[in-house]
N, C-alpha and C positions, 0 to 999 in steps of 0.2 A: 382340482382334487389330486391328492397324492396317494399312490398305492405302493406298498413295499413288498420285498421278498426277503425273508430271513432264512439263513442256513449257515453251515460251516463245513466246507467252503462253498461259496456261491459264484466265484469268478467265472466259472465255465457256463453258467446258465444263459440260455437264449430267451428266457421269458420276457425281459424288458423289450427287446426288439420286436418280439411277436405281439405283445400286448399294446405297445405304443403305436404300432402300425394300425391296429384295429381301432384304437382311440381316435387317431388322426382321421381315418376314413369316415367315421361317424361324427366328426367335428366335435368331439367331447374334450373338455378341458381337464383331462386327466394325465398324470405322469407316473410311470411305473419305474421304480429303481430298486437295486438290490443292496442288501446290507449284510456284510460278513459278521455274524454274531456268534461269539464263542459260547460254549456251554457255560451256564451260570450267569450269563448276561441278558437272559430273556426279559426279566423284569424291567431292566433299564431301557431296552429298545421299545417295549410296549408302552412304557410311560412317555417315551419320546414321540411315538406315533399319536398317542392321545393328546399330548400337549400341542402338537403341531397340526392338528386337524386332518390326519390321514383318514381316508374312507375305508381302508382295509389293508390286508396283506396276505401274501402266500407264505406257506411254511414248508421247508424242505428239510432233508437230513441235516442234523440229528434231532430236530426239535418237534417233530410231528406228534409225539406223545407227551413230551415234557411241557408243551405249551398249554395243554388242556386245563391244568389247575388255575391258569390265569384268566380263563374265559368265564363270562357270565352265563352264557347259554351254549349248548352243544346240540347240533342236529342229531336226530335219531340214528341216521345211517353212520355218522361219524362215531357216535357212541358204540354202535355195534362193531365197527371196524377197530376201534380203540386208537384212532389217530385222526388228526386234523391237518388239512393242507391249505385251507382257505378260511380267512377270518374277515367278517364284515363288521365295521364299527358303525352302529346305528343308535342314535340318540344316547351316545356315550357308552353303550353296551357293546361288549365283544362277543360276537356270535360265531361259533366254529362250525365248519362244514368239511366234508371230504368229497372232493370231486374226482379223485383218482380212479376209483372203480367204475363209476358211472361213465366217466370219460373214456375209459378203456372199452367198455361195452358198446358205447355209441360208435366208436371207430370200428370195432370188430364186426358189428352188424352189417357193415357195408361189404364185408367179405364172405358172409355166410351163404351157403346154398340150401341150408335147412335151418329151422329155428333152433335156438339154444335149448328149448324144451325137449327137443328130439336128439340131443347130442350127449355123448360121453366125453368128459373133459379131463385133461391132465394138466396140472399146474406144476411147474418146476420152480423150486425155491420156497422158502418159508419166512421171508422177511415182511416188511411193512407193505410193499407193493402186492405181495401174494395175498396178504390179509384183505386188502381193499378189493382186489380183483375177484378173489374167491367169494367174498360176501355179495358183491354185485351180480356175479354170475348165478349164485345160489338163489337170488330173488327171482330169477327167470325159470326156476324149477327144471334144471337139466336132468337127463336120465341118471347121470352120476357125476361126481367130482372126486378126483384123486389128486392128492398133493404129494409130490415126491421131493425128497431132500436128502442130503448126505446122511443125516441121521433123522429118524422119524419123530423124535420128541417134539420139535418145534412144529412140524406138520400136524401132529395130533392135537397140539394146543390150538392151532387155527381152526381145525375141524370142530373142536368143542366150543370155542368162543365165537366163531363167525358163521358156522354152518349148523349150529344146534346139534352137533354130533353126527350129522348126516353126510358122511364122506369116508374116504379111506386114505391111509397114509402108506407110502412105499419108500424104499430106498431108491436112489437113481438107477442102480443096477436092476432092481426088480421092474422099474418102469420101462427100461430099455427092452426087456423081454416081453412086456405086455403092450408095446407101442401100437401094434396093429389094431387094438381094441378101441382106440380113441378117434373121435371126429375132430376135436380141437385140442391142440397142444400149445401151451403158453409158457414161454421162458420169462420168469421175473427176476432172474439172477443177473449180475453184471458180467457174466462170462461171455467174452466176445466183444466187449466194449473197447473203444479206443483207449490205449494203444495196443491192447492184446487181441489183435485181429484174428489170430490163428486158433484161438481156443473155441471149443464148442461145449455147450452144457449137457448134451445127451446124444448118443449115437443114434443115427436115423436109419440104420439098415432095415429095420422092421416097419418103417413108416409106409402107410398105404397111400396110393395115389388119390388125390382129392381131399386129403386131410388139410384142415386149416392150421397152418403153422404160424404162430404169432410170437414176436420177440419185442419186448418193451424197450429195447435199446434203439436209439435213433442216431447214434454216432459210432460206427458208420451207419448209413441209411439202410444198407443191406449187409448184414453180418455173414460170416462164413457159414454159419448154421442155416440161415435163410437161403443162401445160395445152394447149399447141399439139398435142402428140402425142395427147392424149386426144380432142381435136376431130377428129383424123384416124383415130380408131378404134384407137389403140394401147392395149395393156395397160400401165398405168403402175405404177412401183415407186419410191418415194422413198427417201432415204437413212436414214430412220428404221429400216428393217428391218435394214440392215447395222450401224448403230450399236448397236442393241439386241442383235442376235445375237452380234456380236463381244464385247460386254460380258458376255453370258451365258456364253460359252465361257471368258472370263477368270475369272468368278465360280466356275465349276466347277473350274478349275485350282487356285484358292486354297483352296476349301472342300471339294471333293469332293462337293458337292451341286448339283442342278439348280435354278436359280431359276425363278420365275414370270415367263416372258417377257412375257405380257400385262400384268402389273403394271408391269414395267419400261417397256414401251411407253406405257402410260397415264400414267406418271409424267413421261416426257419431253414428251408432248403437253401435259400440264397446265402444265409449266414454260414451254413455248413460248406459253402463253396460247391454245391452240387446242383444237378439238374434232374436227378432221379425222382420220378413220381411213382409211388407204389399204387398200382391200379389193381 
């Protein structure tokens, strides 16, 4: 069975190494490969997948929204988020899912010292990842969710479309002043990603000790922002957990089997040339 990954660009993705290691361990005859697909070429690659017996594919930037009209069915959570990152091809039908938000929450839960339902949450950024994460966190009925962005218009749109209006939007400057109010702070922006190691998305001077500080970036494994948070006594969570757990959920959709999440995580760390394990 073949599985694809489509995006533009996708040369940097570590999904093939991660998924193929999990397939091999379970002795599954699956092969995962990536396809660089320019905008406007989605129809061509989907026809190729169907004609060549692919079992499914992952979808990454910039196709998570534009792939939706090509699908026969879309899972309820993906519809609520407004984006698809996993497609299963079953009996000729294309069925879309979104595992990003649920994968993030599965990883985050391993870090929490109190339930999401008892937490005040701040999300930085208002892109596709923020939509998925905000929606999945909202399903756990937190005390509050605030979305902070450079401008609040996109944050307000997420609140209306993914949180049923139950949230607040702030500028990043306003969020910095209110930082001590939050139990969980999540960076969904690319600020601090390789090669821009010295950038941080939000000043942490008002961060409380014991706050869970999560950054969905996994290259580097520990961003400058996480290092600063760790110095202030935060519980840190890097993007590796989201990347691995969303991939594990996709793996289960395609195969009906649960993969070895630890093996998947170790494979990614090895590919990044590191030995850091975020505990």
